[in-house]
N, C-alpha and C positions, 0 to 999 in steps of 0.2 A: 342450406346455407350457413345457419349458425354454427352446427357441428364442424363444418369446414374450416371455419374461421377459429373456433375454439382449439382444434387440432393444429392449426398452424401456430398459434399464440402459445401453445403448451410446447410444440417443438422449438420456437425461437427463444423461450426462455430456457429450455434444457441446453439449447447450445450455448447461451449466453453464461449460464451457471458453469458449464464445462469448461468455458474460456476463462472465467474467473478462479475457477479451482487451480488449473494449471498454471496461472500466472505467477503465482507466489509458491516456490516450492517447499516442502515439507521440511527440508533439512534447515531452513531458516529458523524453525523453532527451537533447535537444538545448539545454535551458535553461543557462546559465551558472552553474552552481550547485556547490555542495558538499553532500554527503549523508552523515552519518555516525551513529553511534549507539554507545552504551555500555551493556550491560545492560538496565535498563527505560526507557532515554530515546534518543530519535532527535532530530537536529538537522538542520536546513538552513539555508543561508546563500547566498543569490543576489546576484550582482555585475554590474557592467559598465554599469548605467544603461540598461539595454534596457527595453522596455516590455511584457516577457512578465508573464502575470497566472499565478500559481501558489500552490498550497498544499502543506504538508506533511500526509501520511496516514499513520497509525501503527497496524500492527497488534499487538494485545497478546495474546501467546500464553503458554499454560501450559505448560513445558517440563519439568516435574516428572517426566515420563515420556518420554524422549528418543525411543523408539521411536514414540510415539503423542502428538505436541504438539497441542494443542486451541488453536483460536483462540477466544478469551473476548470481545474487543470490538474494534472498529476507530474509532479516533478520527481527527476531521477538525480540521485548522486553519485559521485564518482566510485569506482570499484575500489575496494581496499583488501589487501591480503595480510591477514594477521591482525594484531592490534591496531587501534586507531578510534579515531572520533570523527562525528561529521553532524552538521546540523542545516536544517533547509527551513527557511522561511517563505511563508505564503503572502499575500498581498495583506496589509493592514486588518481589513474586514473579514478576512476569511478564516475558517477553521483548519488548522493542520492536524491531520491523522497519519502517523508514520507506521511503516512495517519494514522490514528487513527482508532483501532478497539474498539468496547464496547461489553459487555456482560451484560445480565441481572442476 
């Protein structure tokens, strides 16, 4: 019984990890952009006149218990092509963690 639960748990973890790895394209790491944040707001600024299509994605986390932060929501910005900037704010008590997504 224990081995079956462990195997199912590991399979579920692998499926979740696979989903998370494919959610953010690797090409986003090569964008000519600056990504920053402070408290409950994350910012992105992309430059160089390139034709990349990108958007800012922000995870809003409750960090009132530092040992067990809780993801409250994920917010998605509008898609931009080329130069531009964007910012997304979470509710006042949540921590914003931003990332960029790109599409071809």
